[in-house]
C-alpha positions, 0 to 999 in steps of 0.5 A: 500500500502506498504511504505518505512517505512514498509520495514525499520521496517521489515529489522530493519533499518532506512528509510535512509538506505532503500533509500541508497539501492534503489538508490545505493547511499552511503555505506551499508554493504552487510548483511544489504543490503541483509536484505533490499532486502529480505524485499522489496521482501517479501513485494512486495514493489515498489518504488515511481518513482515520489517521487524518481525523486523529491528527485534526480531531475531525473526521468530516463525518456527520451522523443522522439517527432515525427511529424507523427507516421503514417509515417513508418519512425518514428516507425523505428526510435523510435525502435532504440531510445527505445532500447538504452534508455532501455539498459541504464535503462531509461523509453522511452516516445513517443510523437506524435506532428503532427508538432503542436506547441501547442501540442509540448509545452503542452508535454514539459510543462507536461514532465518537471513537471515530471522531464524528463531527456532529449528530442530527438526532430524531429520538424519543428515548435519549435523555439529557443525561445521555446528551451531556456526555456527547462531545460533539455538536447536536441538532435535534430533528422532528422532536425537541430533545432538550432546551439546551439543544438546537432543534428543527421541528414543525408546528405539530399542535397547530397543524393537528388543530387545523386537520381537525378543523378541516374535518369539521368544515366538511361536516364530519360529526364524529372524529377519531384520532389514531396516535403515535407511540406514547413516548414520542414528543410529536405524538403528544403535541399532535394529540393535544391539538386534536383534543383542543378541537374535540374535548368540549364537544358533547359527542367526544369520548376517550375511546375515539383515541386509539394507538397506531404507533406510527406503524401501518399494520398497527394503525390498520388494526386500530382503525378496524376496532374503532370503526367496528366499535363506533360505526358513527365515526365519519372522520379520522385524523391519523397522526402520520401518513403511514397510519393514515394509509393503514386507516384507508386499508382498514376501511377498505377491508370493512367495506366502508367507502372513503370519502363518501362515508368516512374522511381520513386525513394524515400528517407528514406529506410523504410521497406514499400518500399520493399513491394510496387508493384513494390518495391521502389528504394530509397536513404536509410538512416541508420535509426536504426543507426541514432536513436541509435546515438541520444539516445547515445548522449543524455544519455551521455549528461545526465550522464556527465552533458555535455553542448558541442554541437555535430553534426553527419551527416550520409550518405544515400546510393542508394538502387536499386529496381524494380521502376527504370530501364534504358530507352531503 
């Protein structure tokens, strides 16, 4: 394997000069720089990134933690983060954690040993105590992890209120909610937005709320139970689009016509919602913009060695499709 010493010998310079050329650090005159570059090309020399990270204390790596790569929302988010990190010449590392704290801690330990430059974390399980032990910049994404961390989120509570207000505006009289996992911060805020709009209605009962765990199959089973137990339900607000798709599947299995007899609205705006039958009305997040913003914030923190805390909240927008229709 070619080493930095081989490059230095061929270019007739010191290894320190080769290192300065590789790291763009310190002055090297143009003729010498060209000679070193030619030697690198001739020998097909590949710098050892691990050694460079040990020397500089940086790896040019950024890691994104997501709880469920099978949820289409997260690959869309990851694409945005990857595009920005690549633009800034960082290597992008994607870690699927299953919202399992042991997996999260294992990834954190391994990546810190590799001098990862920063983390973008979507988590409902990591605690402030764990965060305090991370010696790298962090941006919380989708869910606020700590008031001491920068974050990028959406107006979950207001977006949920708007979803229910929309169902009311199309004359839905009995509106149920399929919610995400109990421990997730955005589950709580979306549930609160739903309750803001229904808890004072004389028709509301707590059994109109059913867990879907941000999962298609679990949401499908929850929707089937809701509709069997409460056939009067004519509107469902699903806490994300994957659960909305599950509710559509449940209605189809039960022979309930959507949207003639039941309107369903989701939350996220993932591409999947355009392909369901019928297509899914949703409160759409600007997913790409959210991921891009988080990545830009992290790169800025790394570059400027910043410790200031910034919070960005994007707005969701109603996207009407075929799964909702005004009652006649």
